[in-house]
N, C-alpha and C positions, 0 to 999 in steps of 0.2 A: 619834403621827405628827407632830403639830405641834411637840411639844417637841424632836424631832430636828432640825428645820430652823431653830430659833431658836439660832443659833450666832454667836460673835464670834471674830475672829482676834486673837491677841496675839503679841508677840515677846518671848521671854525671853532675857536676856543675862547672862553671868557665866561664871566658870571652870567647865568641865564642866557645861554647862546640862542635860545628860541627867539629872543627879542631881535637879535641880529638877523636871523632868518626872516622874521616878519618884515624888517626894514627892506630887505632885498626885494620881497614881493611888492612892497609899496613903491619901490623905485622902478617897477616894471620888469624885474629880472625873474625869469621862470626858474623855479627850484624843483629838482627831481630827486626822488628816492632818498629823502632825508632820513638819517638813522642816527640815533644817539649812541655814541661810543662810551662816554663817561658823563658824569654830572655836568661837566663844563665843556664837553666836546660833542660836536655834531658832524657827521660825514654826509655830504650832499653832492649833487651834480648840478652843473649849470651849463648852458650852451657856451661853446668856446668863444663866440662873439661877445658874450657878456662878461668874460673873465677879467678883462682889463677894467671894466666898470666896477666889478666887485672889489678889486684891489684899490681902486680909487676911493671907494666908500669906506673901506676898512684897511688903511695902510698900517703896516706893522710899526712904522715910526714916521713922525712928521715933525715940522718945525714951526714955532710961532714967529711973530714979527721981529722979535729980538734975536732970532737965530738959535733959540734953545730947543732942544729935542723934547717932543711930547710923544708919549706912547698911547696908542689907541686902546680902548677898553676891550677890544676884540682883536685877535690875531687870526690871520688866514694863511694857510699853506697848501700848496697843491698836493694832490694824492694820485696824480696820473690820469691819463686819458681813460675813457670808458666806452664800452660797446664797440660799434663798428669803427668809430674814429680811432680807437686804440689799435685795431687791426691795420687801419690805414697808416698810422704813424710808424708802426713796426715794419710794415711792408716797404714804405718809402725809404726808410733808413737802411734796410738790409738788402733789398733787391732792386732798388731804383724806382723811379717815378712810374714808368710804364707798367711794371709788374704790380706795384703798389696799387695803382688805379684799378687794375683788374681784380685784385683781391678785395679791394674796398667795395666794388660794385657787387661782387659775389657775396661778401659778408653782409652787406646792407640788405640784400634781398632775402638772405637766409635768416638773419636775426629778426627781421620784420615779421617773419611768419612763424618763428619757433618760440615755444614756451619753455623757459629754463627754470621758472619759479612760479609756484602757485600759492597765493595768499588767501586765507579764508577769514572773513571778519563777520561779526554779528553773532548769530546763533551757533555757539560752539557745540551744542548737543547734536547738531546735524552734520558735524565734520565728516563722519564716515559716509553718510548719504551723499554729501557733496562730491566726495572723491569717486563714489560709485557712479553717480550720474555723469560726471565729467568723462570718466573712462568709457561709459556706454556710448558717448558721442565722439570718442577717439581723442579726447583731450587729456594729456598727461605730460610730465616733464620730458623734455628733449623731443617733443613731437610737434608737428605743424599745427597751428591753430586754425580751425575751420570757421572763419568769420560768418559764413552763411548759416551756421547752426546756433548762433547766440540766442536767437528767439526761442528755439526748441529747448535749449538748455534751461533758460529761464522758466519756460512753461513747466518743465519737469520739476524744477526746484520749487515753484509756487504751488505745486500739487502736494507738497509735504504739509502735514497737519500743522496749522498755526502760523505758517509763513505768510506774511502779508506784503513783503517787498523783496525784490531780488534784483541784483545788478551784477553783470558779468562784463568786465572791462579788461582790455589788454593794453598795457603801456610798456613799450620796449619789449623786454623778454619776460615781463612779469604779468601773470594773469591774476586779477583780483576778483574774488567772488564774495559778495556781501549779501547776507540774509538778515531780515528783520522779522521778528515775531509780533503777532498781534498782542496788545496788552491784555486782551480778554481771553487768550488761548494759552494753554500750557504746552511747553515744548515736549515732544516725544522723548521719553527717557531712553538712554542707551542701555541695551541689554547685554548680559554676559559679563565675564570678568574684565577688570581693568588691566590692560596690557601696556607695557612700556613702549613708547614710540622712539626712545633714544637709548643709547648705550652709555653707561657711566656708573656712578656711585650714588646710591640713595642717601640724600642728606636731610630730608624731613618728610613726614607723613601725617596726614590728617584724615582719618576714616570715620565717617558719620554712619555708614551702613555697609555691612559686608565683613569679610574675614581677611585680615592682613596676612599676606603670604611672604612678604620680604620685610626685613628690618632695616632701620637706619644704619648706614655703614656697609650694607651688602652691595656687591657688584651686580649690576643688572645689564641685560642685553635687550636690544629692541625685540619686542615680541614676547618677552617674559611676562607671566601673570604676576601682577603686584597685589591686587585685591580681588578675592573671590566673591562672586555674586551669590553668596549664601551665608547662613548662620549655622554653626554646629550645635546640635542639641547634646544633652548630657550623655545620651546613649551612642553618640558618634554619628547619628544621621544628620542629613543636611536639609535646611529649609531655604528654598530659593528666595532671593530678594533682589532689589535693584541696587547695585553698588553705588555708593556716594562717597567720593574720596578726592583728595588733592595731594600730589606728591611733588617734590623738587629733586631733580637729578643733576649732579655735577658731571659735566662732560669734558672731554679733551678732544681738541682738533689739531691735527698736524699734517702739513702738506708742503711740498716743495714747488716753487714757482720759478720759471725761467723768464724773468722780466728784467727791466733796467734799473730798478731801485727797490729799497726796502719798503718805501711808502706804497709803491704800486703793488708789491706782493701782499702787504697787509690789507690793502683795499680789496684785492681779489679774494682773499681768504674770508673777508667779512660776508661775502655772498653765501657762504656755506654755513654760517653760524646764525642760529635762530633763537638765541637766548641772551641772558645778561652776562656780559664779559666781566670776568673776575681778574684775569691776568693774561698777559700776552708777551711774546718775544719774537723778534725777527733776526735770524742769524744768516750772514752772508757766507756761503760755502763755495767750493770749487764748482759745484753743480747747482747754481742758482741760489735762491733765497729760501731758507727753511723757516716756516711760520708755525708757531705753537700758540694755541689759544685755550685758556681754561674758561668755561662758561657754565651757567646754570639755567635749566629750563624748568618750567612749571607745567605739569600735566594734570588734567582733571577728568572726572567722569560724573555726570549729573550733579556737579557741585554748584 
């Protein structure tokens, strides 16, 4: 259990960095929470005991037999500790070994039971139902995860029309729910208007059915209706339909972190960003590191 929480974040950079990650797996190095930052960058976590082995496989610079420097096709740089190990390191540095050990044990037990992020994969049309079923069993962000209810949660999810496979797994602080639909069954359409799940600026819209309520360039807030589930007749009356649409929203994230480095601040900020990063900046101030990230998210309804 303790070995699982001793992890370090690293950033791998190079052409097709996925190949470098695959090689780590072949070398027996466990890779956690891999996330692509850019086309040539991947943020991932490894066990602290494997960190030295990673740098041995991908040194930023090495030398041939003639003493000439050769650069590796991939570069690796640390992005700070992660999870309970991060708490351990900070506690030891600021309050001494005894206090750090106490905080570490407390954080380990807390993090092991808490859900900080919920990922839904597979049948996107059932995203709302997944959230409702999890909440019904007491599972939501910043709440304790009831391991003994995993079978009950899966049973409720499998009762949804057309669902043939369900998986509920918790790794670290992330709970992943995967649903698969039977190829011979149609997914239940989402009813009602399409509403924004993020706050930002609408940058693109594709509406196959329904009435567009916002235009490209409009500012939107989470909860705003974007596409109405109806058609307007010439006399102004409405005809109810199932909305089918896809939109892209440009979002801004800004947060201040009281950590030891800009890399650590940026890595912490990435946990709150769930879209494609377009721009980012980390500024050191008198009161910690200020992180600003611009990113885009795609939202759909019955698309």
